[in-house]
C-alpha positions in Angstrom: -153.1 77.9 -203.4 -155.4 75.2 -201.8 -154.1 72.7 -204.3 -155.2 74.7 -207.3 -152.4 76.9 -208.4 -148.6 76.3 -208.0 -146.2 79.4 -208.5 -142.4 78.9 -209.3 -140.2 82.1 -209.4 -137.3 81.3 -211.4 -136.2 85.2 -211.3 -137.7 87.9 -211.0 -139.2 88.5 -214.7 -140.2 84.9 -215.1 -142.3 82.7 -213.4 -143.6 79.2 -214.0 -147.3 78.6 -213.1 -149.0 75.1 -213.0 -152.9 75.2 -213.1 -154.1 71.9 -211.1 -157.2 70.1 -211.6 -159.0 67.5 -209.8 -160.5 64.2 -211.3 -163.8 65.4 -211.3 -163.3 67.5 -214.2 -162.8 66.4 -217.8 -159.5 68.6 -218.0 -158.1 67.2 -214.7 -159.0 63.4 -216.2 -157.1 64.1 -219.2 -153.9 65.4 -217.5 -153.9 62.5 -215.1 -154.0 60.1 -218.3 -151.7 62.6 -220.1 -149.0 62.6 -217.4 -149.8 59.1 -215.5 -150.8 58.6 -211.9 -147.0 58.8 -210.7 -147.2 62.3 -211.6 -148.8 65.6 -210.3 -148.7 68.1 -213.0 -151.2 70.4 -214.5 -151.0 72.9 -216.9 -147.6 74.6 -217.4 -147.9 78.2 -218.0 -145.3 81.0 -218.2 -145.5 84.3 -217.0 -143.1 87.3 -218.1 -143.0 90.2 -216.8 -141.7 93.2 -218.5 -138.7 95.8 -217.3 -141.7 98.5 -217.0 -144.1 96.3 -215.1 -147.1 98.1 -213.9 -147.0 100.5 -216.9 -146.8 97.4 -219.2 -149.0 94.0 -218.5 -147.4 90.6 -218.3 -147.3 88.1 -221.0 -148.7 84.9 -220.2 -148.3 81.6 -222.4 -149.2 77.9 -222.1 -146.1 75.9 -222.4 -147.1 72.3 -221.7 -149.7 70.4 -222.5 -151.3 71.8 -225.7 -154.6 72.4 -225.1 -157.7 72.4 -227.7 -161.6 72.3 -227.5 -164.1 70.1 -228.2 -165.9 70.7 -231.5 -169.3 71.4 -229.6 -168.0 74.2 -227.3 -165.9 75.9 -229.7 -166.5 79.6 -230.2 -164.3 82.5 -231.0 -165.0 83.6 -227.6 -164.7 81.0 -225.1 -161.0 79.8 -225.0 -158.6 83.0 -225.0 -155.5 80.8 -225.9 -153.9 80.9 -229.5 -152.2 77.8 -231.0 -148.9 79.4 -230.0 -150.1 79.2 -226.5 -150.7 82.8 -226.2 -153.4 83.6 -223.3 -155.5 87.0 -224.5 -157.3 88.0 -221.5 -159.1 91.5 -221.4 -157.3 92.3 -218.5 -154.2 92.5 -220.4 -155.5 95.0 -223.1 -154.0 98.5 -223.3 -157.3 100.7 -222.1 -158.2 98.2 -219.5 -154.5 97.5 -218.3 -154.2 101.8 -217.8 -157.3 101.8 -216.0 -157.1 98.8 -213.6 -153.2 98.3 -213.3 -153.0 99.9 -209.6 -155.4 97.1 -208.6 -154.5 94.5 -210.8 -154.1 90.8 -209.0 -152.2 88.3 -210.9 -153.2 85.2 -208.3 -157.0 86.3 -209.0 -156.4 86.3 -212.6 -154.8 83.1 -213.0 -157.6 81.3 -210.9 -160.0 82.9 -213.1 -158.2 81.7 -216.3 -158.4 78.4 -214.6 -162.1 78.3 -214.3 -162.2 80.0 -218.0 -160.6 76.8 -219.2 -163.0 74.2 -217.5 -166.1 76.5 -219.0 -164.3 76.5 -222.6 -164.2 72.8 -222.5 -160.8 72.9 -222.9 -159.1 69.3 -223.8 -155.4 68.3 -223.4 -154.4 67.7 -227.1 -152.3 64.6 -226.5 -149.1 65.9 -228.1 -145.9 65.4 -226.3 -144.2 68.3 -228.3 -144.2 71.9 -226.0 -146.0 74.6 -227.4 -143.9 77.0 -229.6 -145.0 80.5 -229.4 -143.4 84.0 -229.9 -140.8 85.5 -227.5 -142.5 87.5 -224.8 -140.4 90.3 -225.6 -141.8 90.4 -229.4 -145.7 89.9 -228.1 -144.9 93.2 -225.9 -143.0 95.0 -228.9 -145.7 94.6 -231.6 -148.2 97.1 -229.9 -145.2 99.5 -229.9 -143.1 99.6 -232.7 -145.4 98.8 -235.6 -145.8 102.3 -237.1 -148.3 103.7 -238.6 -148.8 104.6 -242.2 -148.5 108.3 -242.8 -151.4 110.4 -243.2 -153.7 107.9 -241.9 -155.7 107.4 -238.4 -157.3 104.3 -236.7 -160.9 103.4 -237.3 -163.7 101.6 -235.5 -165.6 98.9 -237.8 -168.1 96.2 -236.9 -166.2 93.3 -238.6 -168.0 90.7 -240.8 -166.6 87.5 -242.1 -166.7 87.2 -246.2 -168.9 84.2 -245.7 -170.9 86.2 -244.1 -171.1 89.2 -246.3 -171.4 87.2 -249.8 -174.8 86.8 -248.8 -175.2 90.5 -249.5 -172.6 90.8 -252.0 -172.3 87.8 -254.2 -168.9 89.2 -255.7 -166.9 88.6 -252.7 -166.9 84.8 -253.6 -164.2 86.2 -255.7 -162.2 88.2 -252.8 -158.7 87.3 -251.9 -158.8 84.9 -248.7 -156.0 86.6 -247.3 -156.8 90.3 -247.7 -159.6 92.5 -245.8 -162.0 94.6 -247.5 -162.7 98.2 -246.2 -165.8 100.3 -246.4 -165.9 101.8 -249.8 -165.2 105.4 -248.3 -162.8 104.6 -246.3 -160.6 102.8 -249.1 -160.9 105.6 -251.4 -159.9 108.3 -248.8 -156.9 105.8 -247.9 -155.9 105.7 -251.6 -156.2 109.5 -251.8 -154.1 109.9 -249.0 -151.3 107.7 -249.8 -151.3 107.8 -253.5 -152.6 111.3 -253.8 -155.5 109.5 -255.8 -158.2 107.3 -255.6 -156.6 104.7 -257.5 -153.4 102.9 -256.7 -151.7 99.5 -255.5 -154.2 98.2 -252.9 -151.8 95.0 -252.5 -149.1 97.5 -251.0 -151.4 98.4 -248.1 -151.2 96.7 -244.8 -153.7 97.0 -242.2 -153.8 96.0 -238.7 -157.0 94.3 -237.2 -157.1 94.8 -233.3 -160.0 92.9 -230.9 -160.5 95.9 -228.6 -161.3 93.6 -225.8 -158.4 91.6 -225.7 -155.7 93.9 -227.9 -155.1 90.7 -230.2 -153.8 91.6 -233.4 -153.7 90.3 -237.1 -152.1 91.8 -239.8 -153.4 91.6 -243.7 -153.3 93.2 -247.2 -156.3 95.4 -248.5 -158.5 93.8 -251.2 -158.3 95.9 -254.2 -161.8 94.5 -255.1 -164.2 97.3 -253.8 -167.6 96.6 -252.4 -170.2 99.6 -252.4 -170.6 98.8 -248.5 -169.6 101.6 -245.9 -170.6 100.3 -242.6 -168.2 97.2 -241.9 -164.7 95.6 -242.2 -165.4 92.6 -244.5 -162.4 89.8 -243.9 -161.7 86.0 -244.3 -163.2 83.5 -241.2 -159.9 82.7 -240.2 -159.2 86.3 -239.3 -162.2 86.7 -237.0 -161.4 82.9 -235.3 -157.7 84.3 -234.6 -158.9 87.3 -233.0 -161.5 85.8 -230.9 -164.4 87.9 -232.5 -167.7 87.1 -234.2 -169.8 88.9 -236.9 -170.7 92.4 -235.8 -168.1 92.5 -233.0 -166.7 95.9 -233.2 -162.6 95.9 -234.2 -160.2 98.6 -234.6 -158.4 98.8 -238.2 -155.3 101.2 -239.2 -153.0 101.3 -241.9 -149.3 100.3 -241.0 -145.8 100.0 -242.0 -144.1 96.7 -241.4 -140.6 95.5 -242.4 -140.1 92.8 -245.1 -140.1 89.2 -244.1 -137.5 87.3 -245.7 -137.8 83.8 -243.8 -140.6 82.3 -241.9 -140.4 79.3 -239.8 -143.8 77.3 -239.7 -145.3 74.7 -237.9 -147.8 72.5 -239.7 -151.0 71.8 -237.4 -151.0 67.8 -238.7 -148.2 65.8 -239.6 -150.2 64.7 -242.5 -148.5 67.4 -244.4 -145.3 65.5 -244.8 -147.1 62.9 -246.8 -148.2 65.5 -249.3 -146.3 66.2 -252.7 -145.1 62.6 -252.9 -143.2 63.0 -249.7 -140.8 65.4 -251.7 -139.8 68.4 -249.0 -138.3 70.4 -251.6 -141.8 70.5 -253.6 -143.4 71.4 -250.3 -141.2 74.1 -249.5 -141.7 75.6 -253.0 -145.7 75.5 -253.0 -145.4 77.2 -249.5 -143.1 79.8 -250.6 -145.4 80.8 -253.6 -148.6 80.3 -251.5 -147.1 82.6 -248.7 -146.3 85.5 -251.5 -150.3 85.8 -251.6 -150.8 86.3 -248.0 -149.2 90.0 -248.0 -148.8 89.9 -244.2 -148.3 88.1 -241.3 -147.5 88.1 -237.3 -145.4 85.7 -235.1 -148.3 83.6 -233.5 -150.7 83.7 -236.5 -152.3 80.7 -238.0 -152.6 80.8 -241.8 -154.6 78.2 -243.8 -152.7 77.3 -247.4 -154.6 74.9 -250.0 -152.4 71.9 -250.6 -153.1 69.3 -253.1 -157.0 70.4 -252.8 -156.9 70.2 -248.9 -156.9 73.3 -246.8 -153.8 73.0 -244.0 -153.0 75.3 -241.3 -149.7 76.5 -240.4 -148.7 78.2 -237.4 -146.2 81.1 -237.8 -143.6 80.3 -234.8 -141.1 82.9 -236.0 -140.2 85.4 -238.9 -137.1 87.4 -239.8 -135.9 90.3 -241.7 -132.7 89.2 -242.8 -131.2 88.0 -239.2 -133.4 89.9 -236.9 -136.4 88.3 -235.4 -139.5 90.5 -235.8 -142.9 90.6 -234.2 -144.9 91.0 -237.8 -143.8 91.8 -241.4 -145.3 92.2 -244.7 -144.6 89.3 -247.5 -143.7 89.7 -251.1 -146.8 90.6 -253.3 -146.6 91.2 -257.0 -144.7 94.4 -257.2 -145.7 95.9 -254.0 -142.4 95.0 -252.0 -139.8 94.4 -254.9 -138.1 91.1 -255.6 -136.3 88.8 -253.1 -136.6 85.5 -252.1 -138.5 84.1 -249.2 -137.3 81.4 -247.3 -139.4 79.0 -245.5 -138.3 76.5 -242.7 -140.3 74.2 -241.0 -140.9 72.8 -237.1 -142.1 69.3 -236.5 -146.0 69.0 -236.3 -147.4 69.1 -232.9 -148.6 65.4 -233.4 -145.3 63.9 -234.8 -143.4 61.8 -232.3 -140.8 63.2 -230.2 -137.4 61.6 -230.9 -134.9 60.7 -228.1 -133.0 63.6 -228.0 -136.2 65.9 -227.8 -137.6 63.6 -225.0 -134.5 63.9 -223.0 -134.3 67.8 -223.3 -138.1 68.0 -222.0 -137.4 65.8 -219.1 -134.2 68.1 -218.2 -136.5 70.9 -218.7 -139.1 69.3 -216.1 -136.9 68.6 -213.7 -135.5 72.0 -213.4 -138.8 73.0 -213.0 -139.4 70.3 -210.2 -136.0 71.4 -208.6 -137.0 75.1 -208.6 -140.5 74.3 -207.2 -138.6 72.6 -204.4 -136.2 74.8 -203.7 -138.9 77.5 -203.4 -140.8 75.5 -201.0 -137.8 75.0 -198.6 -136.9 78.7 -198.7 -140.6 79.3 -197.7 -140.4 77.3 -194.9 -137.0 78.5 -193.8 -138.3 82.0 -194.0 -141.3 80.9 -191.7 -139.1 79.2 -189.3 -136.8 82.2 -189.0 -139.9 84.4 -188.2 -141.2 82.3 -185.7 -137.8 82.0 -184.2 -137.4 86.1 -184.5 -141.3 86.7 -182.7 -140.2 84.1 -180.3 -137.0 86.2 -179.4 -139.1 89.3 -179.3 -141.6 87.7 -176.7 -139.1 86.5 -174.8 -136.8 89.6 -174.4 -140.3 91.7 -173.7 -141.0 88.9 -170.9 -137.4 89.3 -169.5 -137.8 93.1 -169.7 -141.4 93.0 -167.9 -139.7 90.6 -165.2 -136.7 92.9 -164.2 -139.1 96.0 -164.1 -141.3 93.7 -161.9 -138.4 92.9 -159.4 -137.3 96.3 -159.6 -140.9 97.3 -158.3 -140.3 94.7 -155.4 -143.6 92.8 -157.3 -141.8 90.0 -159.2 -140.8 86.4 -158.1 -137.4 85.3 -157.4 -136.8 83.6 -160.5 -133.2 83.2 -162.2 -133.6 83.7 -166.4 
């Protein structure tokens, strides 16, 4: 569309979309440098339509290249794209989709996203690796299969980061960095409903914190460190950042029941992680298995900060499993709350780790398939246009011949042989 947008329909449920940018924008210059002048490529998206499309929204994901924000442009609300590539637009949230799905226009939404990336100061990360994100069917399932805890209701509160709230409640400096703190009356009521008393295993509770504007969700354990405040949900700063919310934004909170995650597939944000612990992979794995047992709950696509050798390292949860079944979200072992079992950790290569020959060839083949599909789509469109033109010409000729025969019968037409 006017050089800005290219759509490749690989099948009825999955579209490949390329957002193009000219050299006048920083993102356009980044793309030209990344791909090289001989290629005319842009930001590649994948659009997956559910079986019940229109009842449910599509899922958008950035496939390649990985995008990032310059530090001065960073804000939790500017770039609606997660580390795993998920595009979290308000148009796809449950309430807004239900109200506007009849008039939804995907092309307009994609063109608007194209402009949002420019306004957010999006830059090409530089990694040659494609973005690894949760499958679309798991993203859709998250809103439908996560069961609420018995005898509990969804609630709405402002959210504050622990750092902000600690200015008013100094005791919060002792809070669990992976848990949320609920308003005191809510905490006591949940304890009473779940355990039948106002004391119980807070670590056994899992809450879903939802950005009402985008529908994005995070899961966490509940802190047993009660704070005498009644007005807000207090959460670690990394939770707010991943929800694309800021202090005082309103979120929806509900207690949920999640399956137990027995295996995590993690992607470190930086290759520096591989040099830690004396390059001993077993030591790194053991450390993470122990660290993630303190997290409480995770969802596919989440980014979890972990302290490694006194440095904070970010890990993208690419996949998680309950046994052999891939799940959208799960709870992790936390003291006696879940029981005794082993948590297995697997790794994906960090984005800034160089591609080996096999990985480069696999990406080259995938792009070749995409280019061939695009060329086939263009050829089909041209063929359809030609057939439509011929059909229109045939109709026009038939009409002209009928008019001529009628004129002859009336003695008005010229003596012309057709």
